[in-house]
Every structure is written in structure tokens, then in C-alpha cells.
N, C-alpha and C positions, 0 to 999 in steps of 0.2 A: 166495637162489634166487628169492624173490618179486620183488625189485628187478629181477633179470635178465628175469623174465617180463614185468614192466610195460614195461621198455625195448624188449623185442622187439615187444610189441603196439603201442607208439607208433611204432616204426620201420616196422612193417608198415602201419599206418594212413597214415603219411606217404607211403609208396611207392604205396599204392592211390590216394591223392588226387592225387599227381603224375601217375600213369598216366591218371586220369580227365581231367585238364586237357589232357594231350597228345592224347588221343583226341578230345575235344570240340572242339579248336581245329583248323580246317582249315589245310592248308599253303598258304602264299602263293605266288603264282606267282613264279618267278625271272625275273631280267632276261634269261635266255637265250632264252625263248620270246617276248620282246617285250612282255609285259604289264606294267602298272604296279602295283607293290606298294601304292601309296597308295590305289588305287581298290578294293582288295579289302576286304571287310568280314566279320567273323566271323558265323557262323550261330548264331542263338539268343542267349541272354543278355539282359541288361536294359540299356537305353540311357537315360541321364539327360541332360536339357537344363537347363543352369544359366541362369536368367534374367539378362539384362543389367540393370545399375543404371538406374533411370529418369533421364530428363533433369532436371538440377538447375534448380530455380526459385529465383532470388535473392530473399531477404527481408531487406532492409536495416533495421537498428534503430539509432536515434539515442539518445545518452546526453548529457543536459545536466547538468553539475555546477556548482552555484553555490558559489564559494569566497569566504567573507566572513571578516573579521577577528573573532576571538573572544578573550576574555580567556585568559591563560595558565592551563592546568589546575592544580589544586591538587596533583595527584600525577602522576608519570610514567605510572602505570597508566591514567590518563584520556586520554592522548594518542592521537588517532586515527592510524592508518597513512595515509601519503600517498595510497595508492591505494584507500582505503576506498570501498566501493560499486562502483567500476570493476572491481576485481579479481573480485568476485562475478559481475558481468555478463560479463566475459571468460570465466570458467570455465563459466557457463551456456551461452554461445554455443558453446564448444568441445564441451560434452557434447551439445548439441542437434544439432550437425553430425555427430557420430558416428552418431546414429540417423537423421539427415536424409538420409544417402546412400541409405537404403532407401525413404524416402518421397518423395524428389525435392525436398527443401528444403535450401537453402544459406543460412545465416544469417551476416550480416556486421555488425559493430558499429563505429559511428563516434562518438567521444567529443569533446564540446565543453565547454570550461571557461569560466565567466563569473564576473565579479567584481561584477556589479550586475544588477538586473532588466532594465535596458535592453540590456545585453550578452547576457543570456540570451535575450531576445526576438530579437536579431539572430542568435544561434546557431540558434534555432528556424526562422527564415526561411531560413537557409542550408541546414539539413537538409531542410526541406520542398522547396526548389528542387532538391535533389539526389535526390529520390525517396524520402525517409524518411517513412513514414506512422505508424510506431510509435515513440514517443519516451518514453524513461525520464527522468523529471524528478527529479533529486536536488537539491531546492531548498526554500526556505522557502515558507510558505503565500501571502504576497503575490506572490511571483514566480510561483508555480504558477497563481494566478488570473489574473495578467497574461498568461501564455502561453495559458491556456484561452480567455480573451476573444478573443485574436487568432486562435485556431484554430477558433472555434465554427462558422464557415461552410465549413470545409475538411475534407478526408478525413484527419483526424489524430486519433489516440488517444493520450492522455497517461497514463503510469503513474506515480503518486505513490509514491516510495520513501523519502521523508524526513519530510514535514510530518505531524505528529500532531494538528493543531488539530481540535477537535470541530466547529467551524463549517463545515469542508469537507464534512461529511456532513449538515449541516443548512441554515442560511440561505445558505451559500455553495456548496451542492452544484452540480456541473456534470455535464452528460451526457457530455462528452468526457474525463472523468477517471476512471480506474480506480485505486482505492486498494489498494496492496499492504501498507502498514504499518497497524497498528491505531491508532485515535485514543486520546486520553488516557482517555476514559471506558471504552473497551474494556480498556485496560491496568489501570485501577483495578478494573474488574469481575473481571478474571482474578486480580489480587492478592487481592481479597476472597474469592474462591472458594478460593484456596490457604490463606488464613488460617483459613477455616471448616473446611476439610478437616484442617488441622493442630490444630484445637481451640483456636486463639488467638483469644479472643473480646473481649479488651480492646483497643480501637483508639483512636488519637488521629488524627483527621482534620483536616488543615489545608486550609481552603477559601480560595482566592484570590478576593478581591473587588476589582475595579478600578472605582472610582467617582470622580466629581468632587466634592471636598469644598468647600463654600462657607461663608463666614462668615454669621452670623446677620444678616439684613437689618435695617437701622436704621429702615426705614420700613414702616408697615403697608399702604401703598398698593402694590398689585400691578399690574403691567402687564397688557395684554390677553393677551400670550403666556403669562405665568405663570398667569393665571386659567384658561386652557384646559388646563393640565397636570393630572395626577393627583397630588394632594397627600395624603401619608400621614404621620400623626403616630405616634410611638412614645413613650409616656409613661415616667416614671421606673420604673414597676413592670412595664415590658415589654409593656403592653397596646397593641394596634394599633388606631388610629382612622382611619377613612376617611369624609370628609364629615361629621364630627361624630358618627359612630356607631361604637361599639366592634365590632370584627370578629374572629371566631375565626381563628386562624392558618391553619386548614385551608381557609378560604374566601377567603383573600386573593387567590389567583389568579382565582377566579370574579368577584370584584368588579373587579379590574383589567381583566379581559377585557370585562366589561360597559361600563366607562367608556371603554375603547379603541374599542369599537364605536360609541360616541357621537362620539368624536373620534379617528380613526385616527392622526393626527399628534401626539398627546399624548405628553409625556414623564412620567416618574415622579420626583417630588421627595419625598425622605424627610426629615422633620424629626424628628430623634431627640433625646431628652432626654440631657443629659450623664450622668445616672445610669443610663441604660438599658444593657443588655448587647449583645454582638455578635449573639447568636442571633436576635432578631427582625429585626434589620437584614438579616442574611444571608437570612432567610426571605422578606422582602419583595423583595429583589433577585432571588432565584431565582424567585419567583412572577412578577415582571415579565418576566423572560427567558422563562419558560414561556408567558407570554401574548403573547410576540412583541415586547416593548418592551425595547430595549437602551440607550436613552438614559435613564440613571438618575443622579440627582444626590443628594447627601447633605449636609445642613446640621445642625449641632448647636447646642444651646442649652438653656436652662432652661425 
């Protein structure tokens, strides 16, 4: 009985709603009295105006991918896909175009592949001539710097998506390069924070040192060029000596900076005893780089 009462109420409500719609909608004029039905408009109600999509403004984006020969990976898991980098750029452009229809932006991607820095530069010139001002550079640091030097006086912004060299954010920093990938220092810092968060406090840090190793000179006579350099001795007990004075490892950088101020073109020559360890050598090299000297030589002897 209750279900029948509910159905009756629903039917009555639907009938009342239909009657209200018929009463509120005026009759359109028929074709017999000569009036046009298209010109008649209902009285009352709400009218919505849907805005038209804005005019699309083209924003071309260039992508330069440097393809160099690399050693065969040790595992199949280390093999990069053929479209690595490019596939992500294509996906990003497609997603931006989905929202760009409402903001009036239309993005288009042009991909150029190069096998050398010279061909990468030719690709950049081609993209610039065709109106591309935003260039994604998927290349090594030397190639990126070569492209940056060419574009320094032009309305071109480069986006670095591959090179992780620390120098790109320091001595080789360029105003027309925006870095998307982190450098090696940033990656190391992130890894260190993760290790600390996990409570793993015993670390083994391998620090790469690239120096020019020289044999011990057979003559005590130094040339004028050598005498202008900063000579640093490391004794068998790992003590650091500069100009005949023992120096605390914490003040090595300050001493190198002071000597560099006296001779800005000076290089650092490290003379390490064969019985010395790697630690003081690495300390001197790091101090020299922090002082702005990257020309460092190492000679060993007794």
C-alpha cells in the first residue's frame, strides 16, 4: 500500500511539472499566419552565451638531440629507448595543447638530430631561421656551450635537459640557458639526504680527481713560468707546506687565494711525497678549484 502511495505521488508530481512547462511556454506562430517560427523567442527563462575559443597563437618549440656513439651497455636494462627525451617532449606538447585551446596557445614541436657539435649548431641555425625561439637541447655540455655562444646575441632561450656538469652552473654559467636537469652536486646532495633519512651513516665517497701527472724534474733550475706558479709540497706525513711554511689544511684555500691575487695567471703545482696519502692531495685540489684555479699539476717523488 505504501509503495502504491509513493508511485501515485511521483506520477502526480510529474504531471504537475509537465503542465507547468506547457503553460509557461508560449505557442509559436504557425506558418498559416505568415509569421516565421525561427524569430519567436520564449518569454522568461535563462539564456546562456557560450564564449568562443580565443584565436590560437602559434608557439613553435625546437628540439636538438645529439646522437653520439657510446659503448655497448653491460645490461639490456641499461639500453635507452630510441625515442628517449623526444617522446616526453611530444607528450608534453600534446598535453599543453589540450589546455592551450582555452588560453589561445598552440604548441608545435620540431625535432632535429645531430651527430656532432657542428651539426647541432647547423640545426640551431635552421630552427632559428624558421622562427623557433625556444630550443630544448638534449646534448653534452661542450655542445650546449657551443650553441649558447652562437645564440648569445639572439632572441633564443635554450633548455638543458641532459648535461649534468657542475661547471654549467659555475664558471660556464650562461644567461641564455635554463637548466631542467640537476647537476651532479645536486644529485649527490639528494642522495646524501636520503641516506641520512634512512639512518645509513657509513658512506664510501669516491672523488674523481683529474690532474696532470708529471715526473720528478731532473734539474733544480726552474723556468720563469714555473717560478710564477703556486708550489705546494705534501710531506710523507701528509703535512702541507706552502713557500716553506707548514699550513693547516683548513687554511689552504685562503693561502692559494692570496697567492692568486698576486699572480692571477698562476697555476698550482703539487709536489707530493711517494709515502703521502690521497687525502691531502684531494684537499689541495679542491682548495685550488674553490679559489678559482683549475690548472693543477701533480708530481710525485721523495
